[in-house]
Each structure stands twice: as structure tokens, then as C-alpha cells.
LUMZAVO-375420 format. One line per field, with one value per residue: residue in one letter; x, y, z of N, C-alpha, C, CB in turn. Coordinates in Angstrom, 2 decimals. Each point is the difference from the previous one (the first is absolute). Glycine has a CB too. Example, Ala and Ser with C-alpha at 12.3 -4.5 7.8 and 13.67 -1.06 7.14 Angstrom:
2
resn <- A / S
n_X <- 13.19 / 1.54
n_Y <- -5.69 / 2.22
n_Z <- 7.80 / -1.97
ca_X <- -0.89 / 0.82
ca_Y <- 1.19 / 1.19
ca_Z <- 0.00 / 0.06
c_X <- 0.90 / -0.77
c_Y <- 1.20 / 1.09
c_Z <- 0.00 / 0.73
cb_X <- -1.89 / 1.18
cb_Y <- -1.17 / -0.63
cb_Z <- 1.25 / -2.15
% end
This chain:
116
resn <- M / F / L / A / S / H / A / N / K / E / L / R / G / Y / K / L / C / I / S / F / A / L / L / S / L / I / L / V / Q / V / V / N / C / I / L / A / V / E / P / A / Y / S / M / F / Q / R / S / G / A / L / I / T / V / F / G / V / L / A / E / F / Y / S / S / R / L / Q / S / V / L / Y / G / T / S / E / I / D / V / A / A / L / E / Y / V / K / A / Q / P / K / W / F / K / Y / R / L / Q / I / A / H / T / V / V / V / V / G / T / L / I / W / G / F / G / D / L / P / F / K
n_X <- 171.66 / 0.98 / -0.85 / -2.96 / -0.42 / 1.21 / -1.75 / -2.75 / 0.55 / 0.25 / -2.61 / -1.88 / 0.88 / -0.70 / -2.92 / -0.59 / 0.71 / -1.81 / -2.54 / 0.21 / 0.16 / -2.80 / -1.49 / 0.66 / -1.85 / -2.37 / 0.25 / -0.33 / -2.75 / -1.25 / 0.42 / -1.42 / -2.69 / -0.29 / 0.39 / -1.36 / 3.33 / 0.11 / -1.83 / 0.03 / 2.45 / 0.65 / 0.25 / 1.75 / 2.16 / 0.15 / 0.61 / 2.79 / 0.78 / -0.53 / 1.70 / 2.55 / -0.04 / -0.06 / 2.42 / 1.93 / -0.72 / 0.77 / 2.92 / 0.44 / -0.50 / 1.93 / 2.51 / -0.53 / -0.02 / 2.82 / 1.32 / -1.18 / 1.35 / 2.82 / 1.15 / 2.29 / 1.82 / -1.46 / -1.54 / -2.25 / -0.14 / -2.08 / -0.13 / -0.58 / -2.44 / -1.40 / -0.05 / -1.31 / -2.56 / -0.91 / -2.67 / 1.50 / -0.01 / 3.06 / 1.10 / -2.24 / 0.93 / 1.23 / -2.37 / -2.21 / 1.39 / 0.12 / -3.10 / -0.73 / 1.67 / -1.47 / -2.91 / 0.50 / 1.00 / -2.56 / -2.01 / 1.52 / -0.32 / -2.90 / -2.33 / -1.26 / 0.59 / -2.44 / -1.80 / 0.53
n_Y <- 89.63 / 1.19 / -2.55 / 0.15 / 3.08 / -0.16 / -2.50 / 1.36 / 2.49 / -1.86 / -1.70 / 2.59 / 0.83 / -2.85 / 0.09 / 2.84 / -0.94 / -2.56 / 1.67 / 2.08 / -2.31 / -1.09 / 2.78 / 1.00 / -2.37 / 1.02 / 3.08 / 0.17 / -1.61 / 1.78 / 2.68 / -1.12 / -0.84 / 2.96 / 1.54 / -1.92 / 1.58 / -2.21 / -1.81 / -1.81 / 0.72 / 2.72 / -1.45 / -2.50 / 2.08 / 1.43 / -2.79 / -0.05 / 2.64 / -1.49 / -2.52 / 1.78 / 1.41 / -2.67 / -1.37 / 2.33 / -0.31 / -3.11 / 0.69 / 1.97 / -2.21 / -2.11 / 1.90 / 0.69 / -3.10 / -0.35 / 2.14 / -1.31 / -2.76 / 0.82 / 3.16 / -2.05 / -1.37 / -0.98 / -2.74 / 2.45 / -2.84 / 2.30 / -1.08 / -2.96 / 0.82 / 1.61 / -2.49 / -1.96 / 1.98 / -0.14 / -1.65 / -2.02 / 3.06 / 0.50 / -1.22 / 1.79 / 3.22 / 0.01 / -1.74 / 2.01 / 2.45 / -1.40 / -0.54 / 3.03 / 0.91 / -2.00 / 0.80 / 3.10 / -0.36 / -1.64 / 2.18 / 2.29 / -1.36 / -1.16 / 1.76 / 0.15 / -3.24 / -0.96 / 2.42 / -0.88
n_Z <- 125.49 / -2.71 / -1.66 / 0.87 / -0.63 / -2.92 / -0.87 / 0.92 / -1.93 / -2.51 / 0.64 / 0.09 / -2.95 / -1.12 / 0.99 / -1.28 / -2.91 / -0.01 / 0.94 / -2.33 / -2.22 / 0.86 / 0.35 / -3.02 / -1.11 / 1.82 / -0.27 / -3.14 / 0.17 / 2.31 / -1.54 / -2.61 / 1.55 / 1.12 / -2.67 / -2.29 / -0.29 / -2.17 / -1.79 / 2.66 / -1.88 / 1.61 / 2.76 / -1.11 / -0.89 / 2.83 / 1.56 / -1.81 / 1.64 / 2.74 / -0.82 / -0.55 / 2.78 / 1.62 / -1.69 / 0.78 / 3.10 / -0.08 / -1.12 / 2.46 / 2.13 / -1.42 / 0.21 / 3.11 / 0.68 / -1.41 / 1.92 / 2.75 / -0.70 / -1.12 / 1.35 / 0.94 / -2.11 / 2.91 / -0.79 / 1.06 / 2.06 / -0.84 / -3.00 / 0.90 / 1.81 / -2.36 / -1.90 / 2.15 / 0.35 / -3.31 / -0.16 / -1.59 / -0.99 / 1.39 / -2.70 / -1.83 / 1.28 / -2.92 / -1.29 / 1.16 / -1.43 / -2.84 / 0.05 / 0.50 / -2.56 / -1.91 / 0.81 / -0.37 / -2.94 / -0.89 / 1.09 / -1.52 / -2.82 / -0.07 / 2.12 / -3.02 / -0.72 / 1.82 / -1.40 / -3.26
ca_X <- -1.27 / -0.09 / -0.15 / -1.37 / -0.94 / 0.24 / -0.46 / -1.46 / -0.46 / 0.11 / -0.94 / -1.34 / -0.15 / -0.16 / -1.34 / -0.96 / 0.05 / -0.62 / -1.44 / -0.55 / 0.02 / -1.13 / -1.24 / -0.25 / -0.73 / -1.40 / -0.54 / -0.20 / -1.21 / -1.15 / -0.21 / -0.52 / -1.40 / -0.80 / -0.01 / -0.21 / 0.68 / 0.70 / -0.33 / 0.64 / 1.32 / 0.92 / 0.39 / 0.81 / 1.32 / 0.63 / 0.39 / 1.32 / 1.02 / 0.11 / 0.60 / 1.42 / 0.63 / 0.10 / 0.96 / 1.35 / 0.24 / 0.24 / 1.37 / 0.86 / 0.02 / 0.64 / 1.45 / 0.45 / 0.00 / 1.16 / 1.22 / 0.00 / 0.31 / 1.26 / 0.83 / 1.38 / 0.67 / 0.07 / -1.20 / -0.74 / -0.88 / -1.34 / -0.62 / -0.36 / -1.15 / -1.15 / -0.43 / -0.58 / -1.29 / -0.98 / -0.79 / 0.59 / 0.02 / 0.98 / 1.15 / -0.44 / -0.55 / 0.45 / -0.68 / -1.40 / -0.01 / 0.25 / -1.21 / -0.99 / 0.39 / -0.23 / -1.45 / -0.49 / 0.41 / -0.81 / -1.35 / 0.10 / 0.21 / -0.92 / -1.20 / -1.23 / -0.18 / -1.02 / -1.33 / -0.33
ca_Y <- 0.70 / 1.06 / -0.64 / -0.49 / 1.12 / 0.64 / -0.92 / -0.02 / 1.24 / -0.18 / -1.05 / 0.60 / 0.81 / -0.94 / -0.59 / 1.07 / 0.28 / -1.13 / 0.07 / 1.11 / -0.36 / -0.88 / 0.73 / 1.06 / -0.60 / -0.10 / 1.31 / 0.83 / -0.47 / 0.35 / 1.44 / 0.25 / -0.44 / 0.97 / 1.30 / -0.25 / 1.09 / -0.52 / -1.41 / -0.94 / -0.40 / 1.11 / 0.03 / -1.19 / 0.30 / 0.99 / -0.64 / -0.60 / 0.97 / -0.05 / -1.29 / 0.10 / 0.89 / -0.70 / -1.08 / 0.59 / 0.32 / -1.27 / -0.37 / 0.89 / -0.47 / -1.30 / 0.19 / 0.59 / -1.09 / -0.82 / 0.66 / -0.04 / -1.35 / -0.56 / 1.13 / -0.12 / -1.21 / -0.95 / -0.80 / 0.54 / -1.03 / 0.59 / 0.02 / -1.38 / -0.37 / 0.75 / -0.62 / -1.30 / 0.18 / 0.55 / -1.01 / -0.63 / 0.90 / 1.07 / -0.11 / 0.34 / 1.35 / 0.79 / -0.54 / 0.45 / 1.41 / 0.05 / -0.47 / 1.07 / 1.04 / -0.49 / -0.08 / 1.37 / 0.60 / -0.60 / 0.56 / 1.40 / 0.11 / -0.76 / -0.26 / 0.26 / -0.98 / -1.03 / 0.57 / 0.42
ca_Z <- 0.16 / -1.01 / -1.31 / -0.16 / -0.14 / -1.30 / -1.03 / 0.05 / -0.63 / -1.45 / -0.39 / 0.08 / -1.21 / -1.13 / 0.04 / -0.29 / -1.44 / -0.70 / 0.28 / -0.77 / -1.42 / -0.26 / 0.28 / -0.98 / -1.11 / 0.39 / 0.38 / -1.20 / -0.66 / 0.84 / -0.14 / -1.34 / -0.03 / 0.74 / -0.68 / -1.43 / -0.72 / -1.17 / -0.29 / 0.93 / -0.47 / 0.20 / 1.40 / 0.23 / -0.54 / 0.88 / 1.27 / -0.23 / 0.40 / 1.46 / 0.36 / -0.31 / 0.98 / 1.28 / -0.19 / 0.06 / 1.41 / 0.69 / -0.33 / 0.77 / 1.39 / 0.03 / -0.11 / 1.26 / 0.97 / -0.35 / 0.47 / 1.47 / 0.46 / -0.52 / -0.41 / 0.44 / -0.48 / 1.11 / 0.21 / 1.13 / 0.55 / 0.16 / -1.33 / -0.35 / 0.83 / -0.51 / -1.25 / 0.32 / 0.66 / -0.95 / -0.71 / -1.17 / -1.15 / 0.23 / -0.91 / -1.36 / 0.03 / -1.16 / -1.18 / 0.08 / -0.40 / -1.45 / -0.68 / 0.09 / -0.95 / -1.37 / -0.21 / -0.06 / -1.27 / -1.07 / 0.10 / -0.38 / -1.44 / -0.84 / 0.77 / -0.74 / -1.07 / 0.24 / -0.05 / -1.38
c_X <- -0.17 / -0.24 / -1.44 / -0.98 / 0.17 / -0.50 / -1.52 / -0.60 / 0.03 / -1.00 / -1.43 / -0.26 / -0.20 / -1.41 / -1.07 / -0.05 / -0.65 / -1.52 / -0.67 / -0.03 / -1.20 / -1.34 / -0.30 / -0.77 / -1.50 / -0.60 / -0.25 / -1.28 / -1.26 / -0.32 / -0.57 / -1.46 / -0.91 / -0.12 / -0.30 / 0.58 / 0.58 / -0.54 / 0.83 / 1.42 / 1.03 / 0.49 / 0.82 / 1.43 / 0.74 / 0.40 / 1.35 / 1.13 / 0.19 / 0.67 / 1.50 / 0.73 / 0.17 / 0.95 / 1.44 / 0.34 / 0.27 / 1.41 / 0.99 / 0.10 / 0.69 / 1.52 / 0.57 / 0.04 / 1.20 / 1.28 / 0.06 / 0.45 / 1.38 / 0.99 / 1.46 / 0.61 / 0.13 / -1.31 / -0.67 / -1.01 / -1.42 / -0.73 / -0.44 / -1.21 / -1.27 / -0.55 / -0.65 / -1.39 / -1.10 / -0.77 / 0.67 / 0.14 / 1.10 / 1.17 / -0.36 / -0.48 / 0.42 / -0.67 / -1.46 / -0.09 / 0.25 / -1.24 / -1.09 / 0.32 / -0.30 / -1.50 / -0.60 / 0.35 / -0.81 / -1.44 / -0.01 / 0.10 / -1.08 / -1.34 / -1.30 / -0.30 / -1.04 / -1.43 / -0.43 / -0.33
c_Y <- 1.06 / -0.60 / -0.43 / 1.15 / 0.70 / -0.89 / -0.07 / 1.25 / -0.13 / -1.05 / 0.52 / 0.89 / -0.85 / -0.56 / 1.04 / 0.29 / -1.11 / 0.03 / 1.12 / -0.31 / -0.87 / 0.71 / 1.07 / -0.52 / -0.04 / 1.38 / 0.90 / -0.42 / 0.36 / 1.48 / 0.33 / -0.45 / 1.00 / 1.31 / -0.10 / 1.12 / -0.49 / -1.39 / -0.93 / -0.36 / 1.10 / 0.06 / -1.24 / 0.24 / 0.99 / -0.60 / -0.70 / 0.94 / -0.01 / -1.29 / 0.05 / 0.85 / -0.71 / -1.19 / 0.48 / 0.38 / -1.27 / -0.51 / 0.84 / -0.48 / -1.36 / 0.13 / 0.64 / -1.06 / -0.90 / 0.63 / 0.04 / -1.37 / -0.47 / 1.09 / -0.11 / -1.29 / -1.05 / -0.78 / 0.50 / -1.04 / 0.54 / 0.03 / -1.39 / -0.47 / 0.71 / -0.64 / -1.36 / 0.12 / 0.49 / -1.12 / -0.45 / 0.96 / 1.05 / -0.07 / 0.32 / 1.45 / 0.84 / -0.50 / 0.42 / 1.46 / 0.15 / -0.41 / 1.07 / 1.12 / -0.43 / -0.06 / 1.40 / 0.68 / -0.57 / 0.52 / 1.45 / 0.15 / -0.63 / -0.29 / 0.23 / -1.08 / -1.08 / 0.53 / 0.41 / -1.16
c_Z <- -1.08 / -1.38 / -0.22 / -0.18 / -1.34 / -1.15 / -0.02 / -0.65 / -1.52 / -0.50 / 0.04 / -1.22 / -1.23 / -0.06 / -0.34 / -1.50 / -0.81 / 0.21 / -0.80 / -1.49 / -0.35 / 0.23 / -1.04 / -1.20 / 0.30 / 0.25 / -1.21 / -0.72 / 0.79 / -0.12 / -1.37 / -0.13 / 0.70 / -0.77 / -1.49 / -0.85 / -1.33 / -0.34 / 0.90 / -0.45 / 0.22 / 1.44 / 0.38 / -0.46 / 0.90 / 1.34 / -0.14 / 0.38 / 1.51 / 0.46 / -0.24 / 1.02 / 1.34 / -0.09 / 0.06 / 1.44 / 0.82 / -0.29 / 0.80 / 1.45 / 0.12 / -0.09 / 1.26 / 1.09 / -0.23 / 0.53 / 1.53 / 0.49 / -0.41 / -0.41 / 0.41 / -0.52 / 1.10 / 0.09 / 1.27 / 0.47 / 0.14 / -1.34 / -0.41 / 0.79 / -0.49 / -1.26 / 0.26 / 0.61 / -0.94 / -0.68 / -1.29 / -1.20 / 0.09 / -0.97 / -1.45 / -0.13 / -1.21 / -1.28 / -0.02 / -0.45 / -1.50 / -0.79 / 0.03 / -0.99 / -1.43 / -0.30 / -0.10 / -1.31 / -1.16 / 0.03 / -0.47 / -1.52 / -0.85 / 0.69 / -0.73 / -1.05 / 0.32 / -0.13 / -1.41 / -0.89
cb_X <- 0.09 / 1.52 / 2.37 / 0.57 / 0.03 / 2.00 / 2.12 / 0.11 / 0.83 / 2.43 / 1.57 / 0.11 / 1.42 / 2.43 / 0.79 / 0.42 / 2.09 / 2.11 / 0.42 / 0.83 / 2.50 / 1.43 / 0.38 / 2.08 / 2.02 / 0.46 / 1.20 / 2.49 / 1.33 / 0.60 / 1.89 / 2.32 / 0.77 / 0.72 / 1.63 / -2.08 / 0.54 / 2.08 / -0.56 / -2.24 / -1.08 / -1.16 / -2.06 / -2.03 / -0.85 / -1.33 / -2.42 / -0.98 / -0.57 / -2.06 / -2.14 / -0.53 / -0.99 / -2.33 / -1.68 / -0.24 / -1.47 / -2.45 / -0.74 / -0.64 / -2.11 / -2.04 / -0.23 / -0.95 / -2.52 / -1.19 / 0.02 / -1.86 / -2.41 / -1.28 / -2.00 / -0.53 / 1.25 / 1.61 / 1.02 / 0.31 / 1.94 / 0.84 / 1.41 / 2.39 / 1.54 / 0.93 / 1.86 / 2.30 / 1.25 / 1.47 / -2.07 / -0.96 / -2.45 / -0.65 / 0.95 / -0.63 / 0.01 / 2.21 / 1.58 / -0.47 / 0.81 / 2.42 / 0.58 / -0.39 / 1.79 / 2.13 / -0.08 / 0.20 / 2.31 / 1.44 / -0.51 / 1.11 / 2.38 / 1.98 / 1.31 / 0.39 / 2.36 / 1.60 / 0.37 / 1.47
cb_Y <- -0.43 / 1.44 / -0.78 / -2.01 / 0.30 / 1.20 / -1.34 / -1.36 / 1.32 / 0.64 / -1.74 / -0.06 / 1.74 / -0.58 / -1.63 / 0.99 / 1.31 / -1.38 / -0.90 / 1.58 / 0.13 / -1.95 / -0.43 / 1.13 / -1.37 / -2.24 / -0.21 / 0.31 / -1.88 / -1.84 / 0.45 / -0.26 / -2.38 / -1.05 / 0.78 / -1.26 / 1.07 / 1.33 / 0.62 / -0.91 / -1.47 / 1.26 / 1.35 / -1.46 / -0.44 / 1.78 / -0.30 / -1.35 / 1.42 / 1.42 / -1.19 / -0.28 / 2.00 / 0.73 / -1.17 / 0.86 / 2.03 / -0.54 / -0.68 / 1.92 / 1.27 / -1.00 / 0.21 / 2.21 / 0.09 / -0.81 / 1.37 / 1.71 / -0.49 / -1.98 / 1.35 / 1.34 / 1.40 / 1.52 / -2.03 / 2.38 / -1.03 / 1.38 / 1.97 / -0.48 / -0.36 / 2.11 / 1.19 / -0.88 / 0.48 / 1.98 / 0.99 / -2.16 / -0.35 / 0.00 / -1.72 / -2.39 / -0.14 / 0.44 / -1.95 / -1.62 / 0.63 / -0.49 / -2.35 / -0.56 / 0.77 / -1.33 / -2.19 / 0.12 / 0.33 / -2.04 / -1.54 / 0.51 / 0.02 / -1.01 / 0.59 / 2.43 / 0.42 / -1.11 / 0.78 / 1.95
cb_Z <- 2.47 / 1.37 / 0.11 / 1.39 / 2.48 / 0.97 / 0.25 / 2.09 / 1.97 / 0.12 / 0.87 / 2.53 / 1.04 / 0.16 / 1.73 / 2.27 / 0.35 / 0.28 / 2.30 / 1.73 / -0.01 / 0.66 / 2.41 / 0.74 / -0.60 / 1.00 / 2.16 / -0.23 / -0.99 / 1.59 / 1.59 / -0.91 / -0.04 / 2.15 / 1.68 / 0.55 / 2.20 / 0.58 / -2.41 / 0.58 / -1.69 / -1.82 / 0.51 / -0.26 / -2.33 / -1.11 / 0.59 / -1.82 / -1.99 / 0.18 / -0.57 / -2.41 / -1.15 / 0.54 / -1.37 / -2.38 / -0.23 / -0.13 / -2.30 / -1.51 / 0.43 / -1.05 / -2.48 / -0.66 / 0.15 / -2.06 / -2.09 / 0.07 / -0.10 / -0.78 / 0.14 / 2.05 / -1.66 / 1.25 / -1.19 / -0.85 / 1.21 / 1.92 / -0.63 / -0.54 / 1.96 / 0.99 / -1.22 / 0.35 / 2.08 / -0.38 / 0.99 / 0.80 / -0.23 / 2.39 / 1.53 / -0.30 / 2.48 / 1.14 / 0.00 / 1.89 / 2.30 / 0.41 / 0.63 / 2.42 / 1.57 / 0.11 / 1.24 / 2.45 / 0.91 / 0.11 / 1.92 / 2.20 / 0.50 / -1.09 / 1.93 / 0.37 / -0.61 / 1.52 / 2.32 / 0.27
% end
């Protein structure tokens, strides 16, 4: 019971970070359209910083989840059952977080180039 509640807490943090990473790309553009403070390419480039931060946080939650599930050297039946009950994307969670960090970094560094 404790394992499942602790793992669910880490998984919830992971999902929240991935969601915020994807939403930040949209929200920054919407806010910029309403306020018209900066050129569109500048705000797109700045949204890459937010995507990168949320991607790094997702990696953090993913590694904490990994240590909760596989932290002991003993085979834990509860951990195996928890992993089996998760959706198909669950085993790719760390790769998804890495991809979000890489994409966010590329947008942050080169996000103005498509607009020039």
C-alpha cells in the first residue's frame, strides 16, 4: 500500500511537469498575442527555457519513481504488480523526459531562426 501511494505521488509529479512543459509553449504565445510585448519569435524562444525546466523536473520525478520501485536489491512483488498495472507509455517515461529537455533546449537556443 505504501509503495503504491508513494509511487503514485512521484508519477503525478512527473505527469504534471510534462503537461506544464507542453502547455508553456502554448500559454507563452497566447499571453504574447494578448499583450503584444515582444516579437513572436522572441517569446517562442523564451518558452524553450520553460520547457527545459519542466523537462528537467520530469527527469527528477522519473528518477525518484525509479528509486521507489527498484531501490532495494530484493525483488518486490508489489513493485512488479504496480509496473504491470501502468499504461504502455510508462516504460518510456525517462526517454520522454529526455526528449522534452532536448526539444526545449533546441527551442531555447535556436527558436528565433525559423522566424528570420
